C-alpha positions, 0 to 999 in steps of 0.5 A: 500500500502506498503512503497516499493510500494509507493517508486516505484510509487514516482520514476515512477512519478519523471521526472528528472535524468532518469538514476539514477531514473531507477537505483533506480527502478531496485534496488527496483525490485531486492531487496524487502527489499530495503527500509530498513537499513538491505539491505546490497546491499543498501537502500532508504533513505528519506531526506528534505531540510528545507527552509525559502524562505522569508528569503533566507536561509536553515537549515542544520545539522552538522551530528554527525557521518559524521561531514558534513553539510547536509539536514535533513534525514535518514532511513525509518521506519516501521511506515512510510506510504510513502517516503514523510512522512518519509522525513517529519518525519526526517526533523521535528525530526532532525530540531526540527521545527514543522509545516513543509510542503513539497514543492509540486511536489514530490521529488526535487532530487535523490542522491546516495552515498556510505556508510561504510560497511556492507551496500554499498549505500544510495539511497536518495529521497530528498524533500524540506520542507517549514519552517513556519514563525518564525520557531525555530530550536532545535538540536537533538541527531543526530546532532553536530550543527544546523544552518541557512545558506543563499543560497549563503553560502551553497557552502562554508560549504556543499558538491555538493550534498547539493548545488545541492539540494538547487539549484533544490529547488530554481528553483522549488520555 
């Protein structure tokens, strides 16, 4: 099965945000290359919020290009077998934390946001990744900083998309 086919199946199974979900499915139907950065009409990305429920905190990265506190994530790559695998790969690469496991139940949220030309949109499929006990983070070259934030601190440092992801993740826990 192709990554494109996997994304369609994942989105069809996702039960929240019906209008946005349908926009994602319509995009993939219209754009066979809609999984890849080269698709200038927009492309799917995969991300994961790294969460430590035992300590009531999440790990955010200060994105190098955007200078914003965000969850880990990015573009799908040809070696990614599934959207979930892409999200997990991105989370491990950007956090430096090994042994992450995705929260069961598929994506937690979808978030479509504009990006600079030549592409126009990121259609992000957002998962949550559980950090193992004693997880130690390590800054990647894509990040200016990496920091754990208590749930109630996120709204002070991140935008509404991250706040909504934290809330949706906590409700799923």
